[in-house]
N, C-alpha and C positions, 0 to 999 in steps of 0.2 A: 761166211764170205760177204753177205750183204752188210753185215755190222762192221767189219773191217773197212769197206768201202766208205761207209758213212763215217766212221771215225777219221779216215783220211780226208775227206771233204771238210769235215768240221776243223781238223788241225790246219789245213791249208788256208781256211778263212781266218782264223786267228793269226796265222802268220802274215797274211796280206794286211790285216789291220795294224800289226806290229811295224810292217815296212812303212806304211803311211804315216804313222805316228813318229817314225825315225826321220823321215823326209821332213816333217814339219818341226822337228826338234833338232837344235844344233849341239846339243850335249850328248856326247856317246855315253855317258854314264847313265843318264836318264833313260836312254834307249835300252842299256843293258838291263837295268832294273826292270823295265816293262817287259822285257823278253823272259826275264827269270820268273816274273809273276805270272805270265801267261802260261809258260812251259810248266811251271810248278802246279798250277790249278787245273789245266786242261790236259797236259801230256804227261804220261809216265816218264821217269828218268831214263829208262832203258830204250824207250822209242825215240828220245830227242838225241839224233845221231851226233857224232862228233864232226860230221861233214857240215852239218847244218849250223854248228857252233862256229866253225871256221869261217863259213861264209858270212855270217853276221858280224863276227870280229873283223874281218876284212873290209867290211862296209863302214865299220866305226872307224878303222885306221884312215881309209879313204877320206871320210869326212873331216876328220882331224887335220890330215896333211894338206887337203885342199884349203881349209880355213887358215892354216898357218902359211901357206904360200902366196896369200894375198899381199899385195903391196899396200903400204899405208894410204896412198892416194886412192886406191880403188874402194868403193863401198863394199860392204860385205853382201853376200847373196841375199836376195829377197826371200824372206821365209814365207812359206805358204801357210795361210791360217789353219789351225787345226780344226776350226768350226766347219771349213769347206771340204776337208778331207775326211774327217771321222764322221762315221754315221752312228748315232747313239741308238740305244734301245727305245727311248723315249719318242724319237724321231719316227722310228719304224712303227711304233704302235700308234703314233698319231696318224700316219698316213694309212694304216691298215683299218681305222675306225670306219664303220659303216655310216654313210650319211643318214642322220635322222632329222627329225623335226626340230627347227630351231626355236628356242624359247622366244615369246613375244617381248619386244622392248616396252618400256614403261609408257612410251608415247603412244604405241598401238593399243595397249591395254586400256589407256584413257578414252580412246575413241570406241571402245565396246560398251556404249552407254545403251541400256535397254529400259524403257519406260512402260512396256506393255507385253504381257506374257500370258499364254493360254496353258493351263496346268490340269492334268488329269491326276487326281489324288484317289488313292485306294487304300482303305484302312485294311489293317491285318485281319486274317481269318482267324476264327477261333478253334482251339484244339478240340479234338473229339474226346467223349467220354469213354471210359472203359468198362467192360463187362466181364468180371472175373469173380471168384469166390475164394474165401479165405481156406488155405490149406495148411493144416498142422497136425502132427501126430497126436493121437488120442483126443482129437476133437473133431468129431464127425461132421457136425452141422455148425461150420463156422459163420456162414452167412455170406451175403454179398459184400465185396470190399473194392469194388471199381470206382476209382476217384474221378473227379470232374476234369475237363480240359480247361487250359488257360484261356483268357481273352486275349483278343487281337489287339495289337498296339494301335493307338491313335495317331493320326498326322495332323500337326499343329503348326500353324503359322506364327512365328515369333519375331518380334521387331529387334533388330540389331543395329546399332549405332554405327558399327564399323562397315557395314553394307550401304553402298551409295547408289547401286542400281539393281535391276531385275536380271542382269547378265549371268549371274551365278545360279539362278533358278532353272532347274530342269523342267522338261516338259511332261514328266510323268514321275510319280512317286508311289511306291508300294511300301505299306506298313509291314511291320515284323508280325509273323504269325504266332500264336499261342501253341504251346506243347500240348500233346495229347495226355489224357490221364492215365494213371498206372494202378498197379495192384496195391494192395495194403493201404487203401484210402488215400493214395498219393495223388495230389492235384498237380495238373500241369502248370508250368511256368507261363505268366502272361507275357505277351509280346512287348518289347520296350517301345517307348513313345518316339516317334520320329519328328524331329523339329526341322523346319524349313526357315532359314533365316532371310528375312525380307527388310528392306530399308524403311525408315520413318516416312509416313505419308503414303502407304500402300492402300489402295482402295480395292476390296475384294467383291467381285460381281459374279453372281450365278444367272446366266441369261442377261436379261435387262434389270435385274433387282440388285441392289447393293446389300450385301449381307454382313459386310463388316468394314470398318474404317479404322485402320491401324495408324493412327496419327500422333501417338505418344510413345515414348520409350518404355518398353516392357509390356507392351500390349501383346495378347496372344488371341488366336481364334482357331477353334477345332475345325480343321478342314475336312476330315473324314474320321468317322468314328469306327473303332475295331469292332469286330464281330464277337458275340458272346460264346463262352465256351461251352461245349456239349456236356450233358449230365451223365454221370457214371450210373451203373446199376444200383449202387448203395443209396442214391437219391430217391428211387422208387421203391424202397423198403417200406412196407405197411403191414398192418396187422392181418389183413386179408390176403397179402401176397408176400410171404416170407422168403422166398427165393426168386425176386425178379431178374430176368436176364435182359431187360430192355435198357439201352443206352442211346443217346441222341448224338449226332455229329455237331461240330462247331458251325456257328453262323458265319457267313462271308461278310467280309468288311464293306463298308460303305463306299460307293463309288461316285465321285462328282467331277464335274468339268467346271473349273473356276477360271475367271478372267482377272488377272492382277494388273492394276494400272497405278503407276507412280505419279504422285503429285507433290512437287518439291515443297517442303515445309520450310518457310523463312519469314522473317519479320518483314523485310522490305524486299520488293521486287522491282528490278530495273527494267523498264519497258521503253522500247524505242525502235526506230527503223535501223535497218542495216547500216553499218560503218557510222553509228552515231557516237562511238566511243564508250559503249558500256563495258567492254571487256578492260579497256585501259583504265577506267574508272574503278573498276573492281580491283585491279591490281594496285591501284594507288591507296585504296582504302584498307586492304586487307592483305594477307599472305597468300591468297589464292592466285594462281598462275594460268589463267586461260590463255588460249592462243589469240595473239594480236596480229593482224595483218591489214593491208591496205586494199582488200577487196570484200565485196559482200558476202554475208553468210559465213563468216569465219567461225562463229560459235554455232555448233550444230547440237549442242546439248546444254542443259542448264548447269551452271557453276555457282556454288555457294561459298561465300567468303564471310569471315567472322571478323567484325570490328570490336575491339576491345576499349573499355572505358575504366574509369576509376571505380573502385569498389567491387572489382571482379565481375562487372556487368558486361555482357556479349550480345551483340546484335548481329543477326544472321541476313546477309544481303544477297540475293540470288540475282544472277545475270541470266535473264531470259533471251533465248535466240531472238534475232530480229524479225519484226513483223512488218507486213506490207499491206498495201490496200487490198481488201478482199480476203483476208486472212481467215475470218469466220466462215468463209465459203470454201475452205481448205485449199486456199492459193498459197504459194510459196512453200513454207514449211507446214502451213496448214494449221488445223486446231490441234494438232498433236502436242504443241508446246503452249497453247493458250490455257490448257488446264493447269499447267504449273503455276499460274498466276492466282488461281482461285485460293490457295492456301496462304497468300501473302496478306499480311495484316494491313499494311499501307505500301503504296507505290512511289517510285520515283520515275518521272517522265524525263528521259534523256533527250534532248533536243540538239541537233547539230546547228549551231548558230551560225556557220559559214555559209549556209544555203539560203537563198532568198525566200523570203515570207516564212520564217521558222514557226510561226504560231499555227500555220496549217497542220504541221506535224503533230501538235498536241490535239488538235481537233480530229484528226483522223485516228490517231490511237485511242482516243475516248470512244469515238465511234465503233471502233473494231471490238473493243472490250464490251460495250453496251449490247451490240449485236450478239455477241458470243454468250454473255450472261447478264441479265438485266440487274442493275445496281452495282456491277463490278467497277465502272468508271467513277463512281460517287464515293469510293473509299478515300481515305485521308491519303493526301498525296503531296508531292513537292515537285516543281518544275526545275530542271537542272539544265542550264544552258552550257553546253560543253564547247571546246575549241575556242575560248576567248583569246588565245594567244595569236590567232590568225588575223590579219589586217581587216578583212572584210567582215569579220564578226563584231567589231565595235559599233559599226553603223546599224546592225540589225538588232542589238540589245535594247535600245530605247524603244524601238518600234514593237518588240516582243513584249516589253512590259506594258506599253499602252494597250495593246490588244488583250492581254490576259487579265489584267486588272488585279493582280496578286504578286506575291513576292516571287522573284525569279532569281535563283542562285546561278551566277555566272563564274565559271571556272575553267580550268584547263587540267585535264588528266595527266598530260604529258609533262608540263612544267610544275604542277602542283600548285598553281595559283588559286587563291581563295578556297583551298580545300577544307580549311577549317570551319568555314561558314556551313558548309554541307554537313560536317560532323557534328556541329552544334544543332543544327536543325533535325538531323537524323535522331539525335538523343531526345529532343522535343516530342517527336512523333512517338517514339518508343515509350517515353513516360506517359503520353495520352492513352496509348493502346493498354498499358498495365492498369492504369487507373480505371479504365472503362471495364476491363475484364474482372478486376477485383470487385468492383461496383455491382457486376451481375452475379457474382458469386461463382464464376467460372475460373478454372485453372489456366493461367497464361503460359504461353509458350516459352521455355527457357532453354538455353544452350549451355 
């Protein structure tokens, strides 16, 4: 009885859909074909009564007679859109989906920049050795045949060029354990090595001691050693002990708490106060697209852009977040981003030329760098006077050159004025760095 009621409800539902489609369609032949398809697929022929057929045929004649009785001056009746009347299965499924966590957009993913991470790494435990004896017909004294356990897997930090921050590094890693030994002298399988992908320029600290500096592509560091596998009773076989039953368990893996710090690796680092135009200058020099706005502290993480030259030479330029007076005392963004300047081979002091007394900006920046690390302000550098397109900047340019006593590159990152001079000077600084590194017998940084 319940099945019959359920069948009637299903049939009435499909008939209602057919009526809606007929009202949206002005062609009776189309309606008849739809009814035939529905009734043929969902309703047996004997259950589709003649009364129902007569009803739908009468509705078809009514629609055709109404359409024929219209005068030429009268517009045809407005057809209802099938999209509004029909409810498809896809729409029903779409509305029935449970609300889940929406994926992050590319803009939000770019904000997830992490340059410091505390990680607990644990090596894999070693497998236990087996204690058993050989059993075979007509071989009474087979002897011990317990195999050794497998070694635990190591946890290794490896530099990956595709990783740009420490946001993908978890707070805890556990290595793979080794398998236990078996009979018939079967040794357990050792645990696989667990690799942790870190960006270039990752500094590994244990407490206050630096244990590794992963500054080059392909560098690896064993963060936690896996435990050694236990010995089976076959290992303890000796002349004075022909039937040992002793076996040892596997050793636990090494556990360490490491602090990972990311220091941006780049050839040139742009240093300046907020709203000096560093991000706009990086967009003009390379294909990097950092956020640009007319308010301070727009850049909250370092951005690295690549400047291409002839002969497939590439120079990496880093946009360091804006510094303020007292940054070495952890003011503003603090010293969290001052450490990204340590890796830069030479510096670009970006000065806002529209402000009065722009030479004081260079003095303040050099003072902050010197207070953070001695000798950091004495690295090879160039002074870039930005916003030359503004009217008040022309009067300050001559005063800046007189106070600095060195070459000042005046340009506009917005209009691109005098941008070629900066590119040429950047190439000169890069060539001097390469020559100095090769003279010292060191491997220079290449991109």
